[in-house]
C-alpha positions in Angstrom: 11.0 -1.4 30.5 9.3 0.0 27.5 5.5 0.0 27.4 3.5 -1.8 24.8 2.0 0.4 22.2 -0.8 -1.4 20.3 -0.8 1.1 17.4 3.0 0.9 16.8 2.7 -2.2 14.5 0.1 -0.5 12.4 2.2 2.7 12.0 5.2 0.6 11.0 3.1 -1.4 8.5 1.9 1.9 7.0 5.5 3.2 6.6 6.5 -0.2 5.1 3.6 -0.1 2.7 4.5 3.4 1.4 8.2 2.6 1.1 7.6 -0.8 -0.6 5.1 0.8 -3.0 7.5 3.5 -3.9 10.4 1.1 -4.5 8.2 -1.2 -6.6 6.7 1.6 -8.7 10.2 3.1 -9.3 11.3 -0.3 -10.6 8.1 -0.4 -12.8 8.9 3.1 -14.2 12.1 1.6 -15.7 10.2 -1.0 -17.7 10.6 -1.0 -21.5 7.7 0.0 -23.6 5.0 -2.7 -23.6 6.2 -4.5 -20.5 3.8 -2.7 -18.2 0.8 -3.9 -20.1 2.1 -7.3 -21.3 0.0 -10.3 -20.5 1.6 -12.4 -17.7 0.7 -15.3 -15.5 -0.7 -14.1 -12.2 -4.0 -13.5 -10.5 -4.4 -10.3 -12.7 -3.1 -10.6 -16.3 -0.5 -7.8 -16.2 1.6 -5.6 -14.0 -0.6 -2.7 -15.0 -3.8 -4.5 -14.0 -2.3 -5.7 -10.7 -1.1 -2.2 -9.7 -4.4 -0.6 -10.7 -6.2 -3.2 -8.5 -4.0 -2.3 -5.5 -4.8 1.4 -5.8 -8.6 1.0 -6.3 -8.8 -1.3 -3.2 -6.7 1.3 -1.3 -9.2 4.0 -2.3 -12.1 1.9 -1.1 -10.6 0.9 2.3 -8.8 4.1 3.2 -11.9 6.2 2.4 -14.0 3.9 4.6 -11.5 4.1 7.5 -11.6 7.9 7.2 -15.4 7.8 7.5 -16.0 8.6 3.8 -18.7 7.4 1.5 -16.8 6.5 -1.7 -17.9 2.9 -1.5 -18.1 0.9 -4.7 -17.4 4.1 -6.7 -13.7 3.2 -6.1 -14.1 0.3 -8.5 -16.0 2.1 -11.3 -13.0 2.0 -13.6 -11.0 -1.3 -13.4 -7.8 0.3 -14.6 -7.9 4.0 -13.9 -4.2 4.5 -14.9 -2.5 3.6 -18.2 1.0 4.6 -17.2 3.3 4.1 -14.3 4.0 7.8 -13.6 0.4 8.8 -13.0 -0.3 5.6 -11.1 2.8 6.2 -8.9 1.6 9.7 -8.1 -1.8 8.6 -7.1 -0.4 5.7 -5.1 1.8 8.1 -3.2 -1.2 10.2 -2.3 -3.3 7.3 -1.0 -0.2 5.9 0.9 0.2 9.3 2.5 -3.5 9.2 3.6 -3.0 5.7 5.0 0.2 6.7 6.9 -1.5 9.8 8.3 -4.5 7.6 9.5 -2.1 5.2 11.2 0.0 8.0 12.8 -3.3 9.3 14.4 -4.4 6.0 15.7 -5.1 5.4 19.4 -6.0 2.1 21.1 -9.6 3.4 21.2 -9.7 4.1 17.4 -8.3 0.6 16.7 -11.4 -1.0 18.2 -13.8 1.5 16.5 -16.2 0.3 13.8 -15.6 0.9 10.1 -18.6 0.8 7.7 -17.8 -0.7 4.3 -20.4 0.0 1.6 -20.7 -3.2 -0.3 -23.6 -1.9 -2.4 -26.2 -4.3 -1.2 -25.2 -4.1 2.4 -23.0 -2.2 4.9 -20.2 -4.4 6.3 -19.2 -3.5 9.8 -15.7 -4.4 10.9 -13.2 -3.3 13.6 -10.7 -0.8 12.3 -7.7 -3.0 13.4 -9.1 -5.8 11.3 -9.6 -3.6 8.2 -6.0 -2.3 8.5 -4.7 -5.9 8.9 -6.7 -6.9 5.8 -5.5 -4.0 3.7 -1.8 -4.5 4.6 -2.2 -8.2 3.8 -3.9 -7.3 0.5 -1.1 -4.9 -0.5 1.7 -7.4 0.4 0.0 -10.2 -1.5 -0.4 -8.2 -4.7 3.0 -6.5 -4.5 4.4 -10.0 -4.4 2.7 -10.8 -7.6 4.1 -7.7 -9.3 7.5 -8.6 -7.9 7.2 -12.1 -9.5 6.0 -10.7 -12.8 9.0 -8.3 -12.9 11.3 -11.3 -13.0 10.1 -11.8 -16.6 10.9 -8.3 -17.7 14.0 -6.2 -18.4 13.9 -4.8 -14.8 15.1 -6.8 -11.8 12.6 -7.1 -9.0 13.5 -4.7 -6.2 14.1 -5.7 -2.5 10.8 -5.0 -0.7 11.3 -6.3 2.8 13.8 -4.0 4.4 11.6 -1.6 6.2 10.5 -3.0 9.6 13.5 -4.0 11.7 16.2 -1.6 13.0 19.1 -3.6 11.5 17.8 -2.8 8.0 18.3 0.9 8.4 21.4 0.9 6.2 19.2 -0.1 3.2 16.5 2.6 3.5 18.1 5.9 4.5 17.7 7.6 1.1 14.1 6.5 0.8 13.2 7.7 4.3 14.7 11.1 3.6 12.5 11.3 0.4 9.5 10.9 2.6 10.8 13.4 5.2 11.1 10.5 7.7 14.0 9.3 9.8 14.8 6.2 11.8 13.3 7.7 14.9 10.0 8.1 13.0 10.1 4.6 11.8 11.0 3.0 15.1 8.8 4.8 17.6 
């Protein structure tokens, strides 16, 4: 009987996060001029604004989970990227950091305390709760971009084929691009 690994789900969510971000940003790279910035109906007014929000929030939380002191400086520029290419490169870097953080998790680290600099206070949370919050945030806003893509020249990509073993046939090329394999994803 296999043993329960409390960090496995977080590793898988980190892999899913990186793969889904890559797939979504590749679709966005195919947008026609003006579609990335075009005003749309969503929580943020454009694909550009939503994707920039995702990355600045990632910077804030990943830095805090790594023990850094970036704090609210992560949000000094609302939209640090004007084009999909540079945003995709930066997103890949922060996704790599998040994946590395999750690969190094232990049960003890999951219950450690993360300090989040909120400017007027330091918020203290368990690492496992911050990770769950960050993955939920990513999924929520990727879904909004996915919906906004439906009103563009680019079809929204499939984003939910990364967790279960039966979906392996849909992700082989993408895993190889990351230097991962099914064993990496399923352990």
